[in-house]
C-alpha positions in Angstrom: 0.0 0.0 0.0 1.5 3.3 -1.0 1.5 6.1 1.6 -0.2 8.5 -0.8 -3.0 6.1 -1.7 -4.0 5.1 1.9 -7.3 6.2 3.3 -7.4 6.5 7.0 -9.7 3.5 7.2 -7.4 1.4 4.9 -4.4 2.1 7.0 -6.2 1.6 10.3 -7.5 -1.8 9.1 -4.2 -2.9 7.7 -2.4 -2.1 10.9 -5.1 -3.5 13.1 -5.0 -6.8 11.1 -1.3 -7.3 11.9 -1.4 -5.7 15.4 1.1 -3.2 14.3 2.1 0.2 15.5 0.0 3.3 14.7 0.5 7.0 15.4 -2.0 9.8 15.2 -0.5 13.1 14.0 -2.4 16.4 14.1 -2.0 19.3 11.7 0.3 21.1 14.2 2.8 18.2 14.0 2.0 16.7 17.5 1.9 12.9 17.6 0.5 10.3 20.0 0.3 6.5 19.8 -2.9 4.8 18.9 -3.4 2.1 21.6 -4.1 -0.9 19.4 -2.6 -3.3 21.9 -5.0 -2.0 24.5 -8.0 -2.2 22.2 -7.1 -5.8 21.2 -6.8 -6.9 24.8 -9.4 -7.3 27.5 -11.1 -4.6 29.5 -8.8 -3.0 32.1 -9.7 -2.3 35.7 -10.4 1.3 34.7 -12.6 0.2 31.9 -14.5 -2.1 34.2 -15.1 0.7 36.7 -16.5 2.9 33.9 -18.8 0.1 32.8 -20.1 -0.2 36.4 -22.1 3.0 35.5 -23.6 1.6 32.3 -27.2 0.5 32.2 -28.4 -1.7 29.4 -29.1 -1.7 26.6 -25.7 -0.1 25.8 -24.5 1.2 22.5 -20.7 1.3 22.2 -19.8 4.0 19.6 -16.5 3.2 17.8 -16.3 -0.1 19.6 -13.2 -1.3 17.8 -12.4 -4.9 18.5 -15.1 -5.0 21.1 -13.5 -5.2 24.5 -16.2 -3.1 26.2 -19.1 -5.0 24.5 -17.5 -8.3 25.5 -17.0 -7.1 29.1 -20.6 -6.0 29.4 -21.8 -9.3 27.9 -19.9 -11.2 30.6 -21.9 -9.3 33.1 -25.2 -10.1 31.4 -25.7 -6.6 30.2 -27.2 -6.2 26.7 -24.6 -4.3 24.6 -24.1 -3.6 20.9 -21.2 -2.0 19.2 -21.0 0.2 16.1 -17.8 0.7 14.0 -16.9 1.6 10.4 -13.9 -0.7 10.3 -14.5 -4.1 8.8 -11.4 -5.6 10.5 -12.5 -4.2 13.9 -16.0 -5.5 13.4 -14.7 -9.0 12.4 -12.5 -9.1 15.5 -15.3 -8.0 17.8 -17.7 -10.6 16.3 -15.0 -13.3 16.8 -15.2 -12.5 20.5 -18.9 -13.0 20.4 -19.9 -9.3 20.4 -22.9 -8.0 18.4 -21.6 -5.2 16.2 -23.1 -3.0 13.4 -20.6 -2.2 10.6 -21.7 1.3 9.9 -21.3 4.9 10.9 -23.0 6.2 14.1 -24.6 8.8 11.9 -26.3 6.1 9.8 -29.7 4.8 10.6 -29.6 2.5 13.6 -32.2 0.3 15.3 -33.5 1.2 18.8 -33.6 5.0 18.5 -35.0 6.4 21.7 -34.4 3.2 23.6 -30.7 3.0 24.4 -30.1 3.6 28.1 -26.3 4.2 27.7 -24.0 5.2 25.0 -20.2 4.8 25.3 -17.7 7.2 23.8 -14.5 5.8 25.2 -10.9 5.7 23.9 -11.1 9.3 22.5 -14.1 8.6 20.4 -15.6 12.0 21.3 -13.4 13.1 18.4 -15.3 11.2 15.7 -16.3 13.4 12.9 -14.5 16.4 14.3 -17.7 17.9 15.7 -18.4 16.8 19.3 -21.6 18.9 19.4 -23.0 17.1 16.4 -21.9 13.7 17.7 -23.5 14.3 21.1 -26.7 15.5 19.4 -26.8 12.2 17.4 -26.4 10.2 20.6 -29.1 12.3 22.4 -31.5 11.3 19.7 -30.7 7.7 20.2 -31.0 7.7 24.0 -34.0 6.8 26.1 -35.2 9.6 28.5 -32.7 9.8 31.4 -30.1 7.9 29.4 -26.4 8.4 29.8 -23.4 9.1 27.6 -20.2 7.8 29.3 -17.4 9.8 27.6 -13.7 9.6 27.9 -12.0 13.0 27.7 -8.6 14.7 27.8 -7.0 16.1 30.9 -8.1 19.6 32.0 -6.7 22.5 30.1 -7.2 22.0 26.4 -10.8 23.2 26.0 -12.4 22.0 22.8 -10.0 21.6 19.9 -11.2 21.1 16.3 -8.7 20.1 13.6 -7.4 17.5 11.2 -5.3 14.4 11.9 -3.8 11.6 9.9 -2.5 8.1 10.7 1.1 7.0 10.3 2.3 3.4 10.4 5.7 2.1 9.4 6.4 4.6 6.7 2.8 4.7 5.4 0.6 7.7 6.0 -3.2 8.2 5.6 -5.1 11.1 4.2 -6.2 13.9 6.6 -9.5 13.6 8.3 -11.5 15.8 10.8 -11.0 15.0 14.5 -11.6 16.8 17.8 -10.4 16.7 21.4 -12.3 17.8 24.5 -10.8 18.5 27.9 -12.8 17.3 30.9 -13.3 20.9 32.0 -14.9 21.9 28.7 -17.4 19.0 28.1 -20.3 21.2 29.1 -19.8 23.2 25.9 -20.8 20.4 23.4 -23.0 18.7 25.9 -25.2 21.8 26.4 -25.5 22.2 22.6 -26.8 18.6 22.5 -29.3 19.1 25.3 -27.3 16.9 27.7 -26.5 17.7 31.3 -23.1 17.0 32.8 -24.0 14.7 35.7 -20.5 13.8 36.8 -16.8 14.2 36.0 -14.1 12.1 37.4 -10.5 10.9 37.1 -9.5 7.2 37.4 -5.7 6.6 37.4 -4.5 8.7 34.4 -7.8 8.8 32.5 -10.6 11.4 32.6 -14.4 10.8 32.2 -17.8 12.4 32.3 -21.4 11.2 32.5 -23.8 13.1 30.4 -27.5 12.7 31.1 -30.4 13.1 28.6 -33.6 14.9 29.8 
C-alpha cells in the first residue's frame, strides 16, 4: 500500500489486522500513539469501573475490536457496538460481540431506547464535531439515558482540527477530529441538550457522564 493512496480506514484496518504500531499526527505536528494493543486486549480495571455505570441496553460507539461490549456481555448486560472498520468488526464478532458495521450517523435500530452510549478511547473526536456527535447520541438515548465519555485532561478546551494516521512509513489522508478537555465537556453537551451529571479521574484517565432529559 503506498502512503499517498492510503485512506485512514485502509491504513487503520491494515495495521489492526497485523497488530502493528500506529501513530496519530495532528496538523500542528504533534503525535501520540494509537493504543491498538489495549484495544485488542481485555477490558482493564479502569474500563470495568466505567462500565459499572452503564445501564443496558448499551451502544458502544466506535467499539473497535469490542473489549467493552464483550466485558458487558460477561456481566449479562445487553450491549451492541458500532464501528466503520471491517477488520475491527470482524475481531469483535470473533469475540462473540454483536456489532453493526456502519457509521454512528447512519440509521440504527433502537432509536429512543438505548439507556447508555459509550464514547471511550477518545471517540468524542469522531467526525471532528463533538456537538453534532452528542446531538446524534441524544436522539438515540431513552429519557434519562447516559453518555459515558472519555476526555482529555483539563486545560485543552475544545480543539477542532485535522489528523492523519502513520504506520511504518505509510501515511493516511487527513480527516477531521476533535479533542475535548474534561473541564470543557459542558460546551458540546449543552449544545446537544445533555446535562453533565458527573466528572471524574481514574488513574491517568478522565471521564464524564452526560444525562439526557
